[in-house]
NUROMAR-334286 format. One record per residue: residue in one letter; x, y, z of N, C-alpha, C, O, CB in turn. Coordinates in pm, whole numbers, padded with zeros to 5 digits, always signed. Glycine has a CB too. Example, Ala and Ser with C-alpha at 12.3 -4.5 7.8 and 13.67 -1.06 7.14 Angstrom:
% residues 2
a+01319-00569+00780+01230-00450+00780+01320-00330+00780+01424-00332+00846+01131-00447+00905/s+01285-00225+00708+01367-00106+00714+01290+00003+00787+01341+00114+00804+01408-00060+00572/
//
This chain:
% residues 209
x-12422-00159-15125-12358-00262-15234-12363-00207-15354-12423-00294-15417-12426-00398-15248/x-12335-00103-15443-12336-00028-15549-12182-00077-15589-12083-00067-15516-12373+00138-15520/x-12187-00128-15711-12085-00144-15801-12069-00102-15939-11974-00115-16017-12071-00249-15803/x-12192-00044-15951-12246-00021-16108-12153+00058-16160-12099+00014-16262-12392+00051-16132/x-12111+00183-16112-12085+00293-16201-11905+00249-16215-11851+00273-16323-12137+00470-16122/x-11849+00207-16139-11713+00134-16115-11660+00069-16172-11544+00092-16207-11697+00074-16041/x-11749-00075-16214-11771-00153-16289-11791-00082-16439-11692-00092-16512-11872-00226-16233/x-11868-00035-16475-11886+00028-16598-11771+00080-16634-11720+00037-16737-11983+00121-16600/x-11706+00179-16563-11582+00250-16589-11480+00142-16638-11423+00134-16747-11530+00329-16456/x-11471+00055-16523-11344-00047-16598-11357-00123-16693-11254-00174-16737-11288-00140-16526/x-11500-00160-16765-11524-00254-16861-11495-00156-17000-11450-00203-17104-11684-00327-16843/x-11533+00001-16981-11522+00035-17059-11390+00065-17130-11360+00069-17249-11587+00094-17041/x-11302+00088-16992-11146+00122-17001-11073+00012-17082-10996+00031-17177-11074+00130-16847/x-11101-00078-17041-11048-00215-17091-11070-00240-17249-10994-00272-17341-11125-00335-17009/x-11216-00209-17239-11257-00231-17388-11324-00370-17422-11344-00437-17524-11127-00218-17480/x-11352-00381-17269-11475-00507-17248-11608-00456-17333-11655-00535-17415-11529-00528-17056/x-11651-00364-17320-11762-00322-17354-11735-00197-17453-11704-00084-17416-11840-00295-17231/x-11753-00239-17587-11735-00146-17664-11847-00048-17740-11935-00119-17788-11667-00206-17738/x-11863+00046-17757-11980+00131-17797-11950+00195-17920-11856+00275-17916-12016+00235-17696/x-12023+00174-18056-12009+00217-18165-12163+00213-18228-12203+00121-18299-11899+00140-18230/x-12253+00345-18182-12342+00405-18250-12361+00401-18408-12462+00375-18474-12326+00516-18212/x-12225+00437-18451-12237+00529-18594-12194+00386-18686-12211+00377-18807-12099+00701-18614/x-12141+00286-18606-12126+00176-18690-12125+00039-18585-12031+00004-18513-11985+00197-18784/x-12250-00022-18598-12310-00149-18509-12232-00269-18542-12189-00287-18656-12473-00184-18539/x-12215-00347-18449-12201-00460-18414-12310-00559-18476-12429-00528-18485-12197-00452-18280/x-12258-00678-18518-12349-00778-18525-12335-00886-18434-12228-00946-18428-12351-00823-18642/x-12425-00914-18370-12427-01034-18267-12435-01146-18293-12501-01167-18395-12508-01037-18191/x-12370-01283-18213-12442-01421-18283-12542-01453-18349-12550-01525-18449-12469-01494-18220/x-12662-01367-18262-12831-01417-18264-12834-01347-18399-12924-01391-18471-12967-01350-18124/x-12740-01226-18469-12823-01175-18562-12837-00986-18572-12828-00895-18655-12961-01251-18524/x-12862-01006-18440-12878-00841-18393-12799-00741-18427-12681-00753-18393-12871-00821-18263/x-12828-00651-18481-12751-00533-18503-12764-00449-18377-12871-00423-18322-12798-00456-18630/x-12646-00410-18338-12635-00359-18223-12493-00244-18148-12372-00263-18143-12650-00482-18165/x-12542-00176-18119-12456-00038-18142-12340-00051-18029-12240+00020-18024-12558+00122-18116/x-12380-00181-17917-12311-00225-17845-12256-00356-17828-12325-00457-17838-12352-00195-17774/x-12113-00355-17798-12069-00525-17782-11989-00513-17645-11934-00416-17592-11952-00600-17929/x-12003-00660-17603-11997-00713-17457-11935-00828-17452-12003-00931-17456-12123-00732-17393/x-11733-00837-17436-11684-00959-17414-11627-00919-17296-11534-00839-17300-11598-01024-17518/x-11684-00976-17155-11609-00947-17017-11505-01081-17035-11450-01083-16925-11727-00950-16854/x-11462-01169-17095-11360-01229-17074-11220-01142-17058-11122-01165-16987-11361-01318-17171/x-11250-01014-17169-11107-00941-17145-11077-00872-17041-10974-00804-17036-11076-00854-17232/x-11160-00879-16947-11128-00801-16779-11014-00892-16712-10946-00852-16618-11291-00806-16652/x-10999-01051-16785-10953-01136-16723-10753-01104-16774-10659-01172-16733-11049-01288-16767/x-10745-00994-16861-10602-00980-16892-10597-00832-16785-10498-00772-16827-10559-00963-17090/x-10645-00767-16695-10618-00674-16667-10619-00692-16486-10705-00645-16411-10703-00582-16748/x-10503-00770-16447-10484-00778-16313-10580-00686-16216-10675-00739-16159-10346-00746-16296/x-10556-00571-16201-10658-00463-16098-10785-00505-16138-10865-00553-16058-10647-00277-16123/x-10815-00488-16289-11007-00512-16280-11050-00665-16302-11165-00700-16328-11102-00417-16428/x-10942-00750-16287-10965-00923-16274-11020-00955-16109-11101-01044-16081-10784-01021-16304/x-10948-00853-16001-10936-00863-15870-11047-00802-15827-11100-00853-15728-10819-00813-15817/x-11116-00671-15892-11202-00572-15849-11304-00637-15860-11394-00615-15779-11204-00450-15911/x-11319-00722-15950-11458-00783-16018-11486-00927-15896-11577-00949-15817-11421-00850-16228/x-11350-01008-15934-11381-01119-15825-11416-01060-15712-11523-01104-15669-11270-01211-15791/x-11364-00972-15642-11371-00930-15485-11555-00859-15481-11637-00879-15391-11213-00776-15442/x-11570-00803-15570-11690-00757-15564-11825-00885-15599-11941-00872-15558-11681-00633-15668/x-11776-00996-15677-11867-01100-15688-11867-01200-15553-11950-01287-15526-11832-01177-15821/x-11775-01171-15495-11761-01282-15410-11841-01217-15284-11908-01284-15205-11597-01330-15383/x-11819-01049-15277-11875-00987-15168-12046-00961-15193-12116-00921-15101-11789-00849-15144/x-12094-00986-15310-12231-01005-15334-12287-01164-15286-12402-01182-15249-12253-00976-15494/x-12198-01260-15293-12208-01399-15277-12235-01391-15149-12345-01435-15117-12093-01487-15315/x-12186-01359-15087-12153-01341-14918-12270-01251-14854-12306-01258-14737-11990-01251-14886/x-12326-01166-14952-12439-01067-14875-12556-01102-14935-12636-01080-14845-12421-00899-14890/x-12627-01148-15039-12741-01270-15072-12714-01387-15088-12794-01441-15165-12809-01260-15179/x-12638-01453-15051-12654-01611-15049-12548-01669-14955-12463-01750-14991-12634-01679-15202/x-12560-01622-14836-12458-01664-14740-12473-01845-14683-12403-01896-14595-12480-01549-14605/x-12544-01889-14736-12590-02053-14772-12497-02114-14882-12475-02235-14879-12758-02063-14839/x-12444-02042-14972-12359-02130-15088-12287-02202-15005-12237-02181-14895-12258-02050-15200/x-12293-02309-15093-12203-02418-15072-12101-02460-15199-11984-02489-15175-12294-02538-15034/x-12155-02460-15336-12096-02449-15422-12111-02335-15531-12205-02256-15524-12105-02548-15452/x-12028-02329-15620-12020-02219-15712-11987-02307-15863-11920-02406-15890-11889-02100-15658/x-12093-02192-15960-12039-02262-16061-12090-02140-16164-12174-02050-16161-12096-02429-16082/x-11982-02192-16259-12001-02142-16350-12036-02142-16490-12053-02255-16536-11953-02115-16336/x-12049-02050-16568-12165-02070-16681-12057-02075-16808-11996-01972-16835-12300-01922-16693/x-12035-02191-16883-11959-02174-17015-11983-02115-17108-12105-02105-17123-11939-02256-17067/x-11909-02052-17208-11738-02033-17113-11720-01897-17075-11620-01878-17006-11579-02068-17213/x-11806-01772-17107-11743-01661-17044-11704-01649-16881-11619-01577-16830-11829-01559-17075/x-11800-01750-16815-11786-01741-16696-11692-01785-16622-11659-01721-16522-11863-01770-16659/x-11617-01927-16662-11529-02064-16619-11431-01958-16530-11429-01966-16407-11435-02178-16774/x-11380-01894-16577-11222-01831-16508-11305-01730-16388-11290-01776-16275-11090-01707-16657/x-11382-01613-16393-11448-01556-16268-11506-01674-16160-11484-01674-16039-11575-01460-16321/x-11587-01777-16237-11656-01852-16113-11554-01940-16032-11578-01990-15922-11778-01954-16166/x-11395-01956-16124-11330-02013-15998-11249-01939-15956-11178-01979-15863-11269-02130-16004/x-11234-01823-16001-11173-01723-15876-11257-01700-15779-11224-01695-15660-11132-01582-15914/x-11382-01682-15824-11453-01658-15688-11438-01767-15607-11383-01738-15500-11599-01631-15698/x-11469-01886-15619-11527-02002-15557-11372-02057-15488-11372-02131-15390-11618-02117-15683/x-11214-02001-15569-11111-02011-15475-11106-01914-15349-11062-01949-15240-10994-01995-15549/x-11148-01812-15373-11147-01693-15264-11208-01715-15193-11168-01689-15080-11177-01574-15283/x-11355-01780-15208-11447-01775-15105-11410-01948-15059-11503-01974-14983-11623-01725-15164/x-11343-02044-15067-11255-02147-15045-11424-02267-15039-11461-02329-14939-11125-02116-14873/x-11491-02266-15169-11575-02310-15196-11553-02405-15316-11447-02381-15373-11650-02222-15199/x-11621-02501-15369-11625-02614-15442-11670-02531-15593-11751-02440-15605-11737-02739-15371/x-11613-02576-15666-11658-02515-15807-11713-02617-15939-11639-02709-15974-11522-02437-15861/x-11777-02607-15972-11828-02667-16103-11842-02609-16215-11801-02495-16193-11932-02709-16094/x-11886-02618-16362-11929-02525-16461-12006-02607-16542-12008-02729-16534-11821-02453-16536/x-12083-02526-16634-12216-02587-16672-12168-02566-16876-12143-02457-16928-12394-02463-16585/x-12168-02689-16945-12160-02653-17070-12274-02626-17134-12383-02673-17104-12101-02732-17131/x-12249-02530-17248-12358-02492-17312-12421-02604-17414-12526-02571-17469-12322-02370-17378/x-12375-02713-17440-12425-02847-17472-12329-02987-17406-12212-02989-17370-12428-02848-17640/x-12412-03076-17410-12325-03249-17336-12222-03243-17437-12230-03203-17554-12430-03447-17345/x-12099-03303-17355-12006-03360-17445-12049-03452-17511-12141-03522-17468-11904-03402-17395/x-11977-03480-17666-11994-03611-17744-11943-03684-17738-11952-03757-17838-11994-03622-17838/x-11854-03731-17632-11793-03864-17602-11772-03857-17432-11810-03767-17358-11638-03886-17694/x-11711-03963-17402-11689-04004-17270-11826-04001-17181-11928-04055-17223-11579-03912-17212/x-11820-03935-17060-11945-03949-16979-12050-03827-17037-12147-03806-16965-11907-03932-16805/x-12040-03763-17135-12124-03676-17198-12223-03575-17073-12343-03556-17055-12219-03780-17303/x-12106-03530-17010-12146-03455-16905-12225-03297-16950-12184-03229-17044-12008-03439-16818/x-12310-03269-16888-12331-03112-16894-12271-03008-16769-12230-02892-16768-12493-03091-16899/x-12283-03083-16695-12239-03047-16551-12127-03108-16506-12115-03222-16461-12335-03077-16455/x-11991-02968-16532-11851-03056-16516-11790-03034-16392-11782-02917-16355-11739-03024-16624/x-11742-03131-16315-11695-03097-16162-11803-03206-16084-11885-03276-16144-11722-02900-16109/x-11789-03204-15982-11823-03269-15849-11939-03207-15764-11902-03140-15668-11700-03267-15763/x-12104-03223-15790-12160-03194-15758-12273-03296-15722-12318-03371-15809-12156-03112-15812/x-12331-03298-15558-12420-03369-15493-12542-03314-15490-12566-03196-15465-12383-03394-15377/x-12621-03399-15517-12781-03369-15526-12816-03303-15370-12776-03356-15266-12882-03535-15560/x-12890-03191-15373-12904-03101-15291-12828-03000-15212-12856-02933-15113-12946-03146-15239/x-12691-03016-15312-12639-02900-15239-12668-02752-15298-12727-02747-15406-12490-02920-15230/x-12636-02649-15241-12672-02510-15240-12576-02462-15312-12460-02471-15271-12686-02444-15112/x-12612-02391-15453-12561-02357-15561-12577-02213-15577-12688-02162-15567-12612-02430-15660/x-12437-02122-15610-12479-01987-15651-12404-01989-15828-12295-02039-15856-12405-01849-15520/x-12496-01922-15921-12442-01922-16033-12375-01821-16042-12422-01724-15981-12515-01936-16124/x-12272-01804-16101-12146-01696-16182-12164-01702-16334-12160-01809-16396-11965-01751-16153/x-12191-01531-16418-12213-01540-16495-12158-01419-16564-12139-01322-16490-12315-01578-16490/x-12121-01404-16717-12045-01307-16740-12120-01151-16771-12090-01034-16747-11966-01360-16849/x-12217-01211-16825-12345-01144-16926-12449-01182-16941-12473-01293-16988-12333-01135-17044/x-12559-01076-16896-12705-01154-16916-12754-01028-17019-12747-00905-17007-12823-01184-16742/x-12796-01099-17106-12854-01037-17266-13016-01081-17260-13091-01022-17183-12761-01131-17433/x-13056-01168-17331-13201-01233-17315-13188-01316-17191-13296-01314-17132-13251-01332-17448/x-13109-01379-17134-13101-01464-17013-13128-01635-17070-13129-01736-16999-13232-01404-16892/x-13141-01629-17171-13188-01795-17234-13035-01898-17193-13047-02012-17149-13221-01789-17468/x-12919-01842-17214-12817-01974-17185-12822-01966-17019-12843-02065-16950-12627-01953-17260/x-12795-01808-16958-12803-01809-16834-12881-01962-16752-12842-02054-16680-12877-01674-16814/x-13031-01909-16829-13081-02000-16741-13145-02141-16772-13216-02220-16711-13164-01935-16682/x-13082-02132-16901-13048-02311-16958-12970-02376-16828-13005-02471-16758-12915-02326-17129/x-12860-02300-16819-12746-02338-16710-12788-02358-16578-12718-02422-16500-12642-02233-16696/x-12911-02303-16542-12982-02274-16379-13061-02457-16413-13052-02547-16329-13149-02069-16358/x-13130-02473-16542-13184-02569-16555-13146-02690-16531-13208-02774-16466-13213-02563-16635/x-13025-02705-16593-12918-02804-16596-12860-02858-16471-12825-02974-16446-12815-02752-16666/x-12855-02728-16378-12806-02767-16241-12895-02849-16155-12871-02951-16092-12777-02649-16166/x-13027-02763-16170-13183-02827-16095-13163-02960-16131-13152-03039-16037-13355-02769-16161/x-13156-03005-16245-13178-03132-16319-13075-03215-16232-13115-03326-16196-13145-03125-16496/x-12952-03179-16195-12877-03235-16152-12844-03255-16018-12735-03290-15970-12813-03206-16202/x-13008-03214-15929-13053-03213-15817-12946-03134-15729-12886-03169-15628-13085-03351-15778/x-12939-02992-15815-12868-02904-15686-12961-02791-15665-13018-02755-15768-12702-02837-15718/x-12999-02706-15526-13107-02615-15511-13002-02484-15552-12899-02445-15498-13193-02617-15344/x-13072-02440-15667-12962-02323-15728-13007-02208-15643-13121-02170-15668-12974-02281-15912/x-12940-02142-15547-12976-02010-15460-13012-01910-15531-13119-01867-15486-12872-01956-15379/x-12966-01832-15646-12965-01744-15750-12843-01722-15795-12755-01799-15756-13021-01631-15721/x-12807-01605-15892-12711-01599-16016-12657-01458-15926-12721-01394-15844-12790-01581-16213/x-12486-01431-15983-12477-01315-15976-12394-01312-16110-12351-01411-16170-12425-01261-15843/x-12379-01174-16149-12335-01135-16304-12261-01043-16291-12252-00987-16182-12436-01092-16405/x-12194-01005-16391-12092-00914-16403-12207-00793-16456-12237-00699-16383-11951-00968-16514/x-12264-00810-16587-12326-00727-16583-12457-00779-16714-12454-00877-16788-12228-00601-16592/x-12548-00684-16704-12677-00728-16761-12711-00561-16864-12677-00445-16842-12813-00777-16604/x-12788-00622-16971-12848-00509-17066-12943-00492-17034-13000-00403-17097-12863-00519-17194/x-13007-00545-16943-13131-00510-16862-13284-00562-16952-13403-00541-16926-13125-00324-16836/x-13241-00611-17026-13364-00640-17159-13475-00688-17040-13439-00753-16941-13317-00801-17314/x-13622-00643-17066-13741-00666-17039-13775-00832-17044-13828-00884-16945-13816-00580-17132/x-13747-00901-17144-13741-01011-17209-13681-01137-17077-13730-01235-17021-13637-00979-17351/x-13548-01062-17075-13441-01127-16944-13504-01115-16841-13518-01228-16795-13297-01058-16909/x-13566-01017-16758-13633-00962-16619-13761-01103-16623-13769-01203-16552-13713-00750-16634/x-13836-01065-16719-13947-01177-16744-13868-01307-16708-13870-01349-16592-14010-01182-16913/x-13814-01357-16782-13780-01535-16808-13699-01538-16647-13717-01638-16577-13636-01590-16994/x-13615-01432-16596-13567-01493-16460-13655-01510-16351-13629-01587-16259-13467-01419-16406/x-13805-01410-16360-13884-01408-16267-14002-01537-16291-14086-01577-16211-13935-01263-16262/x-13976-01581-16419-14085-01702-16466-14002-01842-16402-14054-01939-16346-14109-01713-16675/x-13919-01829-16418-13782-01963-16353-13759-01948-16218-13680-02022-16160-13606-01949-16421/x-13832-01839-16148-13788-01791-15985-13654-01839-15972-13627-01945-15915-13884-01862-15850/x-13538-01731-16044-13432-01729-16009-13407-01584-15991-13454-01502-16070-13356-01801-16088/x-13340-01553-15896-13294-01408-15819-13156-01386-15876-13062-01465-15873-13284-01414-15635/x-13160-01258-15929-13029-01217-16018-12983-01082-15975-13055-00988-16007-13059-01209-16184/x-12838-01049-15884-12803-00962-15893-12650-00930-15973-12550-01002-15976-12828-00938-15784/x-12669-00806-16031-12535-00801-16113-12438-00699-16081-12497-00610-16022-12561-00781-16254/x-12322-00673-16093-12240-00599-16081-12275-00443-16133-12273-00340-16066-12142-00664-16134/x-12301-00457-16251-12344-00304-16312-12417-00384-16435-12415-00501-16471-12191-00170-16364/x-12502-00231-16494-12566-00309-16588-12621-00141-16712-12603-00021-16689-12721-00428-16486/x-12664-00186-16794-12723-00101-16919-12710+00091-16878-12656+00183-16941-12924-00161-16939/x-12789+00088-16739-12801+00215-16721-12687+00310-16669-12666+00431-16668-12898+00220-16647/x-12610+00173-16617-12501+00263-16517-12375+00298-16659-12296+00390-16680-12411+00131-16340/x-12407+00187-16723-12301+00183-16875-12334+00310-16918-12230+00374-16928-12336+00057-17017/x-12445+00385-16951-12492+00468-17055-12443+00607-16990-12375+00694-17045-12661+00451-17087/x-12495+00605-16862-12446+00713-16757-12278+00743-16749-12218+00850-16757-12497+00657-16603/x-12226+00607-16731-12070+00649-16715-12014+00719-16835-11958+00829-16837-11976+00520-16691/x-12038+00636-16935-11976+00684-17073-12019+00794-17100-11953+00834-17196-11998+00609-17189/x-12101+00876-17066-12158+01017-17127-12037+01107-17034-11957+01187-17083-12364+01061-17081/x-12049+01069-16890-11962+01113-16818-11822+01166-16847-11774+01280-16856-11959+01037-16752/x-11769+01033-16859-11647+00968-16907-11622+01053-17039-11518+01119-17032-11666+00799-16935/x-11692+01067-17156-11673+01116-17282-11634+00982-17372-11555+01001-17464-11559+01234-17279/x-11683+00854-17353-11677+00732-17399-11752+00775-17508-11680+00780-17608-11722+00615-17314/x-11871+00809-17530-11940+00877-17610-12012+01004-17655-12008+01097-17575-11982+00831-17610/x-12072+01021-17758-12137+01160-17788-12277+01179-17711-12360+01088-17705-12164+01176-17953/x-12297+01307-17652-12447+01306-17589-12541+01279-17669-12637+01214-17627-12491+01426-17532/x-12535+01334-17842-12626+01336-17938-12629+01158-17992-12681+01122-18098-12576+01461-18059/x-12566+01071-17900-12585+00928-17930-12683+00837-17852-12733+00728-17878-12462+00870-17919/x-12693+00923-17741-12759+00885-17650-12932+00809-17702-12974+00701-17664-12755+01017-17563/x-12989+00888-17779-13099+00827-17819-13119+00738-17922-13225+00690-17962-13165+00902-17837/x-12982+00717-17969-12974+00570-18046-12958+00468-17952-13034+00371-17963-12852+00554-18149/x-12878+00469-17863-12852+00411-17748-13007+00377-17689-13022+00257-17663-12756+00511-17656/x-13106+00450-17670-13209+00415-17609-13308+00316-17702-13369+00216-17667-13268+00539-17564/x-13302+00370-17809-13373+00305-17939-13372+00123-17967-13457+00037-17992-13287+00378-18074/x-13230+00126-17948-13153-00009-17964-13227-00099-17837-13296-00200-17852-12961+00013-17942/x-13198-00044-17733-13262-00130-17602-13427-00122-17607-13480-00218-17551-13204-00056-17439/x-13478-00067-17638-13594-00038-17607-13691-00206-17741-13786-00281-17721-13616+00178-17647/x-13620-00193-17829-13652-00207-17923-13539-00365-18032-13562-00409-18144-13653-00048-17956/x-13428-00404-17932-13315-00486-18002-13302-00578-18084-13195-00613-18135-13259-00532-17943/x-13438-00637-18111-13407-00749-18202-13448-00679-18362-13417-00732-18469-13510-00899-18153/x-13516-00561-18349-13531-00513-18480-13468-00392-18502-13503-00330-18603-13658-00501-18514/x-13374-00339-18421-13287-00199-18459-13219-00277-18560-13194-00398-18565-13174-00113-18332/x-13178-00126-18687-13111-00153-18745-13141-00255-18855-13055-00301-18930-13040-00167-18674/x-13308-00295-18859-13325-00378-19015-13397-00267-19112-13423-00295-19229-13445-00541-19005/
//
């Protein structure tokens, strides 16, 4: 079950992932990066959207056959999570980044019963902080989180360590290594940029300073 190169090619072709080592992007965290990823862009392309939905569904069925509920992480994974839940005919909920400041002040939106087995859908794994915060919110709501399936991961060591510490299994459709291999093969980037991209991923919070 290896979707990594095909999904990487789709993400590059629709510019959900952009590579620009010579003109770095600035992330919300303040990090400088030669890569920018916005997987919400895939929703505008029916062929890509459907392929990703079906691949996520296949992973859920393969790795988490006991799943009873699909949960999306706001905001990037709400749409894909809903598509997956609809395809699998499972209930859907989503997790806010912060509680509402009015009404019931919910953090988890939708119907969730204590003890239900949940699989979390995420669009992007960087440091893993927001993803694991969503898992914590679901657990505090009484859910049994079976694991997470995401579209793409930067494969940062800090994320891998955090997922292990929180005892959350993670499976991704594609990842940084597959992205770089595909980008070089398809000539989205020049081979001489490879060293820059490797330096960034080895030390992303300090790169470009």
